[in-house]
C-alpha positions as CSV (number, residue, x, y, z in Angstrom):
1,M,-11.1,7.4,-17.2
2,K,-8.4,5.4,-16.1
3,K,-5.6,4.9,-18.4
4,L,-5.1,1.0,-18.0
5,T,-3.5,0.4,-21.2
6,L,-0.5,2.7,-20.3
7,L,0.0,1.3,-17.0
8,A,-0.1,-2.4,-18.1
9,I,3.0,-1.7,-20.4
10,A,4.8,0.3,-18.0
11,F,4.3,-2.3,-15.3
12,V,5.4,-5.0,-17.3
13,A,8.6,-3.0,-17.7
14,F,8.3,-2.6,-13.6
15,A,8.0,-6.0,-13.5
16,L,11.3,-6.8,-15.4
17,V,13.3,-4.2,-13.6
18,A,11.8,-5.1,-10.1
19,C,12.5,-8.7,-10.2
20,K,16.1,-8.4,-10.2
21,G,16.2,-7.4,-7.0
22,S,14.9,-10.5,-5.4
23,K,17.1,-12.9,-7.6
24,D,19.6,-15.4,-5.9
25,P,23.0,-13.7,-6.5
26,K,24.9,-16.8,-7.8
27,A,22.0,-17.2,-10.4
28,E,22.9,-13.8,-11.4
29,E,26.3,-14.9,-11.9
30,K,25.1,-17.4,-14.3
31,T,23.4,-15.2,-16.6
32,E,24.4,-14.1,-20.2
33,P,25.8,-10.6,-20.4
34,K,23.2,-8.1,-21.5
35,S,23.9,-6.5,-25.0
36,F,23.8,-2.9,-25.5
37,E,20.7,-2.9,-27.1
38,Q,19.0,-4.4,-24.5
39,E,20.4,-2.4,-21.4
40,Q,19.2,0.8,-23.7
41,V,15.9,-0.7,-23.9
42,E,15.8,-1.6,-20.0
43,A,17.2,2.0,-19.4
44,K,14.1,3.6,-21.2
45,I,11.6,1.4,-19.7
46,K,12.8,2.0,-16.3
47,Q,12.7,5.8,-16.7
48,E,8.9,5.4,-18.1
49,V,8.1,3.1,-14.7
50,D,9.8,5.8,-12.5
51,S,7.3,8.4,-14.0
52,I,4.4,6.3,-13.4
53,A,5.6,5.5,-9.9
54,A,5.9,9.5,-9.2
55,L,2.2,9.7,-10.5
56,V,1.2,7.2,-7.6
57,G,3.2,9.4,-5.0
58,K,1.2,12.3,-6.3
59,L,-2.0,10.8,-5.5
60,K,-4.0,12.3,-2.7
61,Q,-4.1,10.1,0.1
62,F,-7.1,8.8,2.6
63,P,-7.6,12.5,4.4
64,F,-8.4,11.4,7.4
65,V,-5.1,10.3,8.4
66,Q,-3.3,13.0,6.6
67,E,-1.2,15.2,8.9
68,G,-2.6,18.9,8.7
69,T,-6.1,17.6,7.5
70,K,-8.9,19.2,9.6
71,F,-10.5,16.1,10.5
72,E,-11.5,15.1,14.3
73,L,-13.9,13.3,16.2
74,T,-16.5,15.0,18.7
75,K,-16.2,14.0,22.3
76,E,-19.3,11.9,21.9
77,E,-18.0,9.8,19.0
78,K,-15.0,9.1,20.7
79,Q,-16.9,7.2,23.4
80,V,-17.6,5.0,21.1
81,Q,-14.4,3.2,20.6
82,P,-13.4,0.8,17.4
83,D,-13.4,-2.8,18.4
84,Y,-12.2,-3.8,14.6
85,L,-8.6,-2.2,14.8
86,L,-6.1,-5.1,14.9
87,D,-4.6,-6.1,17.7
88,A,-1.1,-5.3,17.9
89,A,-0.1,-8.6,18.8
90,V,-0.9,-9.5,15.1
91,A,3.0,-8.3,14.7
92,E,4.2,-11.9,16.4
93,Q,2.1,-13.9,14.1
94,A,4.2,-12.5,10.7
95,Q,6.6,-15.5,9.9
96,T,7.8,-14.1,6.1
97,L,9.3,-11.0,5.3
98,A,6.1,-10.1,3.1
99,E,4.0,-10.8,6.2
100,K,6.1,-8.3,8.4
101,Y,5.9,-5.7,5.7
102,R,2.3,-5.9,5.2
103,I,1.4,-6.2,8.9
104,L,3.7,-3.1,9.5
105,S,1.7,-1.0,7.1
106,A,-1.6,-2.5,8.2
107,L,-0.4,-1.3,12.0
108,S,0.6,2.1,11.2
109,V,-2.8,2.9,9.5
110,D,-4.7,1.7,13.0
111,K,-2.2,3.6,15.1
112,K,-3.4,6.6,13.2
113,I,-7.0,5.8,13.8
114,A,-6.3,4.8,17.8
115,A,-4.9,8.3,18.2
116,L,-8.1,9.8,16.8
117,Y,-10.2,8.3,19.1
118,D,-8.0,9.1,21.7
119,M,-7.1,5.4,22.6
120,P,-3.8,4.1,24.0
121,V,-1.0,3.6,21.4
122,D,1.9,2.1,23.5
123,A,1.2,-1.4,22.0
124,Y,1.0,-0.1,18.5
125,D,4.6,1.8,18.8
126,K,6.0,-1.2,20.5
127,A,5.0,-3.9,17.6
128,I,5.9,-1.1,14.8
129,A,9.5,-0.9,16.5
130,K,9.9,-4.6,16.3
131,L,8.7,-5.3,13.0
132,S,10.8,-2.3,11.7
133,A,13.9,-4.0,13.5
134,D,13.0,-7.4,12.2
135,I,12.7,-6.3,8.6
136,D,15.8,-3.9,8.7
137,D,15.5,-1.9,5.7
138,P,17.5,0.8,5.4
139,S,15.0,2.6,3.0
140,F,12.9,3.4,6.3
141,K,15.4,6.2,7.1
142,V,14.1,8.4,4.5
143,I,11.0,8.9,6.3
144,D,10.4,10.4,9.9
145,Q,8.4,7.7,11.5
146,A,7.9,3.8,10.5
147,N,4.3,4.6,11.4
148,S,3.7,6.8,8.2
149,L,4.8,4.0,5.8
150,F,1.6,3.1,4.3
151,E,1.6,6.3,2.7
152,T,4.1,5.1,0.1
153,T,5.3,8.1,-1.0
154,D,7.6,8.5,-4.1
155,T,10.5,9.1,-1.9
156,L,10.1,5.8,-0.2
157,Y,9.4,4.4,-3.5
158,K,13.0,5.7,-5.0
159,T,14.7,4.3,-1.7
160,M,13.6,1.1,-1.7
161,E,14.2,0.9,-5.5
162,Q,18.0,1.7,-4.8
163,N,18.0,-0.8,-1.8
164,G,16.4,-3.6,-3.9
165,R,13.2,-3.9,-2.4
166,I,10.7,-2.6,-5.0
167,N,8.6,-5.9,-4.5
168,Q,8.1,-5.2,-0.8
169,F,7.1,-1.6,-1.7
170,W,4.2,-2.9,-2.9
171,Q,3.3,-5.0,-0.3
172,L,3.4,-2.0,2.0
173,A,1.1,-0.3,-0.4
174,S,-1.4,-2.8,-0.8
175,A,-1.9,-3.6,2.8
176,G,-2.1,0.0,3.9
177,L,-4.4,0.8,1.1
178,V,-6.8,-2.2,2.1
179,E,-6.8,-1.5,5.9
180,Q,-7.4,2.2,5.2
181,L,-10.4,1.1,3.2
182,F,-11.6,-1.4,5.8
183,V,-11.3,1.3,8.6
184,M,-13.2,4.1,6.6
185,N,-16.2,1.5,5.6
186,K,-16.9,0.8,9.1
187,N,-17.6,4.7,9.7
188,A,-18.2,5.9,6.2
189,E,-20.7,8.6,7.0
190,K,-17.8,10.4,9.3
191,F,-14.5,9.5,7.4
192,L,-16.1,10.7,4.0
193,T,-16.9,14.4,5.1
194,V,-13.3,15.3,4.3
195,F,-13.4,13.7,1.1
196,D,-13.5,15.8,-2.0
197,D,-14.3,14.3,-5.5
198,Q,-10.3,14.3,-6.3
199,A,-9.7,12.3,-3.3
200,A,-12.2,10.0,-4.0
201,S,-11.0,9.6,-7.4
202,D,-7.3,9.6,-6.5
203,V,-7.9,6.9,-3.7
204,T,-9.7,4.2,-6.1
205,Y,-7.3,5.2,-8.9
206,R,-4.4,4.0,-6.5
207,I,-5.9,0.6,-6.6
208,V,-6.0,0.5,-10.0
209,L,-2.1,1.2,-9.8
210,V,-1.3,-1.2,-7.0
211,L,-3.4,-4.1,-8.5
212,D,-1.9,-3.5,-11.7
213,A,1.7,-3.9,-10.4
214,L,0.9,-6.5,-8.3
215,D,-0.4,-8.6,-11.5
216,R,2.9,-7.9,-13.3
217,L,5.0,-9.0,-10.5
218,T,3.2,-12.2,-9.7
219,Q,5.0,-14.5,-12.6
220,Y,8.2,-13.4,-10.8
221,D,7.4,-13.2,-7.0
222,P,5.3,-16.2,-5.6
223,E,4.5,-14.2,-2.8
224,V,3.0,-11.4,-4.2
225,K,0.0,-13.6,-6.0
226,P,-2.2,-14.0,-3.1
227,V,-1.8,-10.1,-2.7
228,A,-2.8,-9.5,-6.1
229,E,-5.9,-12.1,-5.9
230,A,-7.1,-10.4,-2.4
231,L,-7.6,-7.1,-4.0
232,V,-8.9,-8.3,-7.5
233,P,-12.7,-7.9,-6.1
234,L,-12.0,-4.2,-5.1
235,K,-11.4,-3.4,-8.9
236,E,-15.1,-2.4,-8.6
237,L,-14.0,0.6,-6.5
238,N,-13.7,3.2,-9.6
239,A,-15.2,6.5,-8.4
240,T,-15.2,10.0,-9.6
241,S,-17.1,11.7,-6.9
242,V,-17.7,11.2,-3.1
243,K,-20.9,10.0,-3.5
244,E,-20.3,7.1,-6.2
245,F,-17.5,6.2,-3.6
246,K,-19.8,6.1,-0.9
247,D,-22.4,3.8,-2.7
248,Q,-19.6,1.6,-4.2
249,L,-18.1,1.3,-0.7
250,A,-21.2,-0.2,0.6
251,K,-21.7,-2.6,-2.4
252,A,-17.9,-3.8,-2.0
253,S,-18.0,-4.1,2.4
254,D,-17.9,-8.0,2.3
255,K,-15.0,-7.9,-0.6
256,I,-12.8,-5.2,1.3
257,D,-13.5,-7.5,4.5
258,A,-12.1,-10.8,2.5
259,A,-9.3,-8.5,0.8
260,R,-8.0,-7.4,4.8
261,K,-8.4,-11.3,6.1
262,A,-6.5,-12.3,3.1
263,L,-3.5,-10.1,3.6
264,I,-3.2,-9.8,7.3
265,K,-3.9,-13.6,8.5
């Protein structure tokens, strides 16, 4: 079972810590100095939150996009190329910083899928490079390629934390998660062949973690609220086996599509 109570408590703390990175510096100057006791409490809470973030980083990723996974399409399967991937031009539509992070994450997923089908990826490369430059997040230096940001590893979390971009970490995580669910559901019979029960459980557990984090951050970051609302319907994905995951995906198809439309406008 998912340990929601522990996560809820921890992410309340997470929200309190994370919101500091998005406040107006002038407003910070006007706040009252923290007491020693308050600083100790926050330090303890942060340690607990970091442990939970580390747990998120240990969860299995979607196997079909992982390097080294023995997953490939047959010659015949590649002939039926997907028409549901995002057009790289969607990058031009991003206006806010949060939108740029989300689209960057989604495009990085779709580039992986396009490559599986031997489709051209030059347009994705250019769009990803442009978004990365626009965002100008020094945290990206800890990963080899910007097109793997959707993996939202513990290393990336820690670096974004240091750079005051924790809220944006969850924008990346949300969009990447939804895009992978969306793509997988379009060809579940094939993509689920590389899942085991643990991967199915980890993927749905990731939904719980991301949504819980977003819920806590909503009161501090208005750009997080629509993302949280988009993911709420996906709570019904709570599988412990591949078979259960397959059945739940089929029932949640419309909700996954709606979540994707809400995040990538």
